[in-house]
C-alpha positions as CSV (number, residue, x, y, z in Angstrom):
1,M,124.3,79.4,125.7
2,R,125.9,82.5,124.2
3,T,123.9,83.5,121.2
4,P,123.1,87.0,119.8
5,V,119.5,86.8,121.0
6,N,120.4,85.6,124.5
7,L,123.1,88.3,124.8
8,I,120.5,91.0,124.1
9,L,118.0,89.4,126.5
10,T,120.7,89.4,129.1
11,A,121.4,93.1,128.5
12,M,117.7,93.8,128.8
13,A,117.6,91.9,132.1
14,C,120.6,93.9,133.4
15,C,118.9,97.2,132.5
16,D,115.6,96.2,134.2
17,T,117.6,95.0,137.3
18,V,119.3,98.3,137.6
19,V,116.0,100.1,137.4
20,L,114.3,97.8,139.9
21,F,117.2,97.9,142.4
22,S,117.2,101.7,142.2
23,N,113.5,101.8,142.8
24,L,113.8,99.4,145.7
25,V,116.5,101.6,147.4
26,Y,114.5,104.8,146.7
27,T,111.2,103.4,148.0
28,T,112.7,101.8,151.1
29,H,114.7,104.9,152.2
30,Y,112.2,107.7,151.5
31,T,109.0,105.8,152.4
32,F,110.1,103.8,155.5
33,V,113.1,105.8,156.8
34,A,113.4,109.5,155.7
35,F,109.8,110.5,156.2
36,A,109.2,108.2,159.2
37,N,112.3,109.4,161.0
38,C,112.9,113.0,160.1
39,H,116.6,113.4,160.7
40,P,119.4,115.4,158.8
41,R,121.4,112.2,158.0
42,H,118.4,110.9,156.0
43,W,118.3,114.1,153.9
44,S,122.0,114.6,153.4
45,Y,123.8,115.8,150.2
46,G,124.6,112.2,149.3
47,W,121.0,111.1,149.4
48,A,120.1,114.0,147.2
49,M,122.7,112.9,144.7
50,F,121.3,109.4,144.8
51,L,117.8,110.7,144.1
52,I,119.1,112.5,141.0
53,A,121.0,109.5,139.9
54,H,117.9,107.4,140.5
55,A,115.9,109.6,138.2
56,H,118.5,109.4,135.4
57,L,119.2,105.6,135.9
58,S,115.5,104.9,135.8
59,L,115.0,106.8,132.5
60,V,118.2,105.5,130.9
61,G,117.7,101.9,132.0
62,H,114.1,101.8,131.0
63,S,114.6,103.4,127.7
64,S,117.6,101.2,126.9
65,S,115.5,98.1,127.7
66,I,112.8,99.3,125.2
67,W,115.4,100.0,122.5
68,L,117.1,96.7,123.1
69,S,113.7,95.0,122.5
70,V,113.6,96.9,119.1
71,M,117.1,95.6,118.3
72,L,116.0,92.1,119.3
73,A,113.1,92.2,116.9
74,L,115.4,93.6,114.2
75,I,117.8,90.7,114.6
76,R,115.0,88.1,114.5
77,Y,113.7,89.7,111.3
78,L,117.1,89.8,109.6
79,T,117.7,86.2,110.6
80,L,114.4,84.9,109.3
81,R,114.7,87.1,106.1
82,R,117.9,85.4,105.1
83,R,116.8,81.9,105.9
84,G,118.3,79.4,103.4
85,K,120.7,81.9,101.9
86,M,124.4,81.4,102.2
87,T,125.2,85.0,101.2
88,G,124.6,88.0,103.4
89,I,125.6,89.2,106.8
90,Q,125.8,86.5,109.5
91,I,124.4,87.8,112.8
92,D,126.9,86.8,115.5
93,L,128.0,88.0,119.0
94,R,130.0,90.9,117.7
95,H,126.8,92.4,116.2
96,S,125.0,92.0,119.5
97,Y,127.8,93.7,121.4
98,M,127.7,96.6,118.9
99,A,123.9,96.8,119.2
100,I,124.0,97.0,123.0
101,A,126.8,99.6,123.0
102,A,125.0,101.7,120.3
103,V,121.7,101.6,122.2
104,I,123.2,102.7,125.6
105,L,125.3,105.4,123.9
106,F,122.2,106.6,121.9
107,V,120.0,106.7,125.0
108,S,122.6,108.5,127.1
109,L,123.2,111.2,124.4
110,M,119.4,111.7,123.9
111,N,119.1,112.0,127.7
112,A,121.6,114.9,127.9
113,P,118.9,117.6,128.2
114,N,117.5,115.7,131.2
115,F,121.0,115.6,132.8
116,L,120.9,119.5,132.8
117,T,117.4,119.7,134.3
118,Y,118.2,119.0,138.0
119,K,120.3,120.6,140.7
120,I,120.6,120.2,144.5
121,S,119.0,122.8,146.7
122,E,119.4,123.3,150.4
123,L,116.2,123.7,152.5
124,G,115.3,123.6,156.1
125,L,114.6,120.2,157.6
126,N,111.2,121.4,158.8
127,E,110.3,122.1,155.2
128,T,110.8,118.5,154.0
129,C,109.4,116.3,156.7
130,V,107.6,116.4,160.1
131,I,110.1,116.9,162.9
132,T,109.8,114.8,165.9
133,D,113.1,115.8,167.5
134,E,113.2,119.5,168.3
135,S,117.0,119.5,168.5
136,V,117.3,119.1,164.7
137,R,114.6,121.7,163.8
138,N,117.1,124.2,162.4
139,A,119.1,121.5,160.5
140,S,119.5,121.6,156.8
141,A,118.1,119.1,154.2
142,Y,119.2,118.7,150.6
143,V,116.7,117.9,147.9
144,P,116.7,117.9,144.1
145,D,115.3,120.9,142.4
146,V,114.9,122.3,138.8
147,S,118.1,124.0,137.6
148,D,118.4,127.5,136.5
149,L,119.6,126.4,133.1
150,A,116.4,124.4,132.5
151,M,114.4,127.5,133.2
152,E,116.2,129.8,130.8
153,A,115.0,130.7,127.3
154,D,111.4,130.0,128.1
155,C,112.2,126.5,129.7
156,L,113.9,125.3,126.5
157,V,116.0,122.6,128.1
158,F,113.1,121.4,130.2
159,R,110.8,121.2,127.2
160,M,113.5,119.4,125.2
161,A,113.8,116.8,127.9
162,F,110.1,116.4,128.1
163,W,109.6,115.9,124.3
164,I,112.6,113.7,123.9
165,S,111.4,111.5,126.7
166,G,107.9,111.2,125.2
167,T,108.9,110.8,121.5
168,V,112.3,109.2,121.3
169,F,112.0,107.0,124.3
170,K,108.3,106.0,124.0
171,V,106.5,106.7,120.7
172,L,109.3,105.9,118.2
173,P,110.2,102.5,119.7
174,C,106.6,101.5,119.8
175,L,106.2,102.4,116.1
176,L,109.3,100.4,115.2
177,L,108.2,97.4,117.2
178,T,104.8,97.5,115.5
179,L,106.4,97.5,112.1
180,L,109.0,94.8,112.9
181,V,106.3,92.6,114.5
182,S,104.1,92.9,111.4
183,L,107.1,91.9,109.2
184,L,107.9,89.0,111.5
185,T,104.3,87.8,111.4
186,R,104.3,87.9,107.6
187,I,107.5,85.9,107.3
188,L,106.2,83.3,109.8
189,N,103.0,83.0,107.9
190,E,105.0,82.3,104.7
191,I,107.1,79.7,106.5
192,K,103.9,78.0,107.8
193,A,102.4,78.0,104.3
194,N,105.5,76.5,102.8
195,R,105.6,73.8,105.5
196,Q,102.0,72.8,104.9
197,R,102.7,72.7,101.1
198,L,105.6,70.4,101.7
199,L,103.6,68.1,104.0
200,R,100.8,67.8,101.5
201,G,103.1,66.9,98.6
202,P,102.4,67.4,94.9
203,S,98.7,67.1,94.1
204,L,97.7,64.6,91.4
205,E,95.1,65.5,88.8
206,P,92.0,63.1,88.9
207,A,91.4,60.7,86.1
208,S,88.2,62.5,85.1
209,S,90.3,65.4,84.0
210,F,91.7,63.4,81.0
211,N,90.2,64.7,77.8
212,A,89.7,62.3,74.9
213,P,90.9,63.4,71.4
214,S,88.4,65.6,69.7
215,Q,86.5,64.4,66.6
216,E,88.2,67.0,64.5
217,W,91.6,65.6,65.4
218,A,90.5,62.0,64.8
219,G,89.1,63.0,61.3
220,S,92.3,64.7,60.4
221,A,94.4,61.7,61.5
222,A,92.2,59.4,59.4
223,S,92.6,61.5,56.3
224,T,96.3,61.8,56.7
225,F,96.9,58.1,57.3
226,P,94.2,56.3,55.4
227,S,95.9,52.9,55.3
228,S,96.7,52.8,59.0
229,N,93.2,51.5,59.9
230,P,92.0,49.0,57.2
231,P,88.4,48.0,57.2
232,S,87.4,45.3,59.6
233,N,86.0,43.0,56.9
234,N,89.5,42.5,55.3
235,N,91.2,41.6,58.5
236,G,90.5,37.8,58.1
237,M,91.7,37.7,54.5
238,I,95.0,39.4,55.3
239,T,95.6,37.0,58.2
240,V,95.0,33.9,56.0
241,A,97.3,35.2,53.3
242,V,100.1,35.8,55.8
243,E,99.8,32.3,57.2
244,R,99.9,30.7,53.8
245,E,103.0,32.5,52.7
246,T,104.7,31.6,56.0
247,C,103.8,27.9,55.5
248,K,105.2,27.8,52.0
249,Y,108.4,29.4,53.1
250,S,108.9,26.8,55.9
251,Q,108.4,23.9,53.4
252,V,110.9,25.4,51.0
253,L,113.5,25.7,53.8
254,S,112.9,22.1,55.0
255,L,113.3,20.6,51.4
256,A,116.3,22.6,50.2
257,P,119.7,21.0,50.7
258,P,122.1,22.9,53.0
259,Q,124.7,24.9,51.3
260,P,128.4,24.2,51.9
261,G,129.8,26.3,54.7
262,S,126.3,27.2,56.0
263,R,125.4,27.1,59.7
264,L,123.2,24.1,59.2
265,N,126.0,22.1,57.6
266,S,128.3,22.9,60.4
267,L,125.7,21.7,62.9
268,K,125.4,18.4,61.2
């Protein structure tokens, strides 16, 4: 599934694969072949170039993988930060391609002092390994060495490569990862708290929290509406009077003749 996160993870895997494959070739050749069988073909100019390329690929690949992990954390943070919002930048594959290209270009440029650090020197074969065949004792062997440019100006280029490798490729990504992980953790805690709040639902206040009207309010209401609550001893008299008036009115209606055009006359 092609997603921005999966694309960056794939790029990280490719960088690690390049580093591991280069280490595999280097370890296999120089541990089990070159030093075990001391021969000029195992110490040729091509193998010296491979050794320098291995040093650069290892540093560039490993540093690119670290910075890609920083970009991955940044993408996750931006995605979670804009959750539920329709406005803003949508993280898509185009941004992942740009992030991968920017990381590789940035690491390559920052590794420029390291590119100027090495050179290939020619030595005697007997100076590099233990010779078992006397016919190749005077043969030449090519090995990487520190360049003259790196040693100039009080080893300026060499010290730049050292500090860039330690700060830009190691310390700075770790600090950024720590910051982004802390921000991601805070956002995830907020999401968890919101989810628990939705699952609990609105809390109802208990019935005991209902407060009865105060005596002052009851007294003011009684003084304002004195006739709203008549005394209890007059309730029976009022009821009897109302019943009497209702009975008289009913008798009058039953004895009175219906008027012409009235509803009762029409019913008859």
